[in-house]
C-alpha positions in Angstrom: 0.0 0.0 0.0 1.4 3.4 -1.0 1.4 6.1 1.7 0.2 9.3 0.2 1.6 11.4 3.0 5.1 10.3 2.0 4.6 11.7 -1.5 3.0 15.0 -0.6 6.1 17.1 -0.9 6.8 15.7 -4.4 3.1 16.2 -5.5 3.2 19.8 -4.1 6.3 20.6 -6.1 4.9 19.1 -9.3 1.6 21.1 -8.9 3.6 24.3 -8.8 5.0 23.6 -12.2 1.6 23.2 -13.9 0.7 26.9 -14.2 4.2 27.8 -15.4 3.9 25.2 -18.1 0.7 26.8 -19.3 2.3 30.2 -19.4 5.2 28.9 -21.4 2.8 27.3 -23.8 0.9 30.5 -24.2 4.1 32.5 -24.8 5.2 30.1 -27.5 1.7 30.3 -29.1 1.8 34.1 -29.1 5.3 34.1 -30.6 4.2 31.8 -33.4 1.3 34.1 -34.4 3.2 35.6 -37.4 1.6 36.8 -40.6 0.2 34.0 -42.7 0.2 31.5 -39.8 -3.0 30.1 -38.4 -3.0 30.2 -34.7 -5.5 28.5 -32.3 -6.8 29.1 -28.8 -9.5 26.9 -27.5 -12.2 26.9 -30.3 -11.0 30.1 -32.0 -8.5 30.3 -34.8 -7.0 33.5 -36.1 -4.6 34.9 -38.8 -3.1 38.3 -39.3 -3.2 39.8 -42.8 -1.0 42.7 -44.0 -3.9 44.3 -45.8 -6.4 47.0 -44.9 -9.7 46.4 -43.2 -11.8 46.9 -46.3 -9.8 44.4 -48.4 -9.8 41.8 -45.7 -13.6 42.2 -45.0 -14.4 41.7 -48.7 -12.1 38.7 -48.9 -13.7 37.3 -45.7 -17.3 37.5 -47.0 -16.3 35.9 -50.3 -14.3 33.1 -48.6 -17.2 32.4 -46.2 -19.6 32.0 -49.2 -17.1 29.9 -51.0 -16.7 27.6 -48.0 -20.5 27.0 -47.8 -21.1 29.5 -45.0 -23.9 31.7 -46.3 -23.7 35.4 -45.5 -27.0 37.2 -46.1 -27.1 40.5 -48.0 -24.1 42.9 -48.1 -22.9 43.2 -44.5 -20.7 46.2 -43.6 -18.2 46.5 -40.8 -17.8 49.7 -38.7 -14.5 51.7 -38.9 -12.4 49.3 -36.8 -14.1 45.9 -36.7 -17.0 43.8 -37.8 -18.6 40.4 -37.0 -20.1 37.9 -39.4 -22.4 35.1 -38.2 -23.4 32.1 -40.4 -25.0 29.2 -38.6 -22.5 27.9 -36.1 -19.7 30.0 -37.6 -18.7 33.4 -36.1 -16.0 35.5 -37.8 -14.6 38.7 -36.4 -12.5 41.0 -38.6 -10.4 43.6 -36.6 -8.2 46.4 -37.6 -4.9 46.3 -35.6 -2.2 48.8 -34.9 0.8 48.4 -37.3 -1.2 48.4 -40.5 -2.6 44.8 -40.4 -6.0 43.2 -39.9 -6.7 40.1 -37.8 -9.5 37.7 -38.6 -10.7 35.4 -35.8 -12.9 32.5 -36.7 -14.8 30.1 -34.5 -16.7 27.3 -36.2 -18.9 25.0 -34.1 -19.3 25.1 -30.3 -16.6 22.7 -29.2 -12.8 22.7 -29.5 -12.6 19.7 -32.0 -10.0 18.9 -34.7 -12.7 19.2 -37.3 -13.8 22.7 -36.2 -10.2 23.8 -36.2 -9.7 22.4 -39.6 -12.7 24.2 -41.0 -11.6 27.5 -39.4 -8.1 27.0 -40.8 -9.5 26.3 -44.3 -11.5 29.5 -44.1 -8.5 31.6 -43.0 -6.4 30.2 -45.8 -9.2 30.9 -48.3 -9.2 34.6 -47.1 -5.4 34.7 -47.6 -5.7 33.4 -51.1 -8.2 36.1 -52.0 -5.9 39.0 -50.9 -3.3 40.6 -53.2 0.2 39.2 -52.6 2.5 41.6 -51.0 
């Protein structure tokens, strides 16, 4: 029979490293969020585009329609951001400092590989519709 009390100091030390590991993982994820790279956090994917808000918005609407995510009418963003909703898909287009635009996409409710794949395909389709720089 294992005595738990004998292992408490070891368990305590190991528990202290868990939050630090999460911080390190978050720092690596933030460092990897370069232009043209799809990044993930829980059920949301995002990509930064070196294009202005109007170009990215137009490309986003076209890519959503192309990917089978119907967008009704001719939606318009405000000056700095806009949100598009299509079924279980939510896409946010945001103007960022430094002359780039970020698109955040969440497809479905849960953090699944298939939802990440679909969001990644959408973000790549947006990239393909933008002029190469």
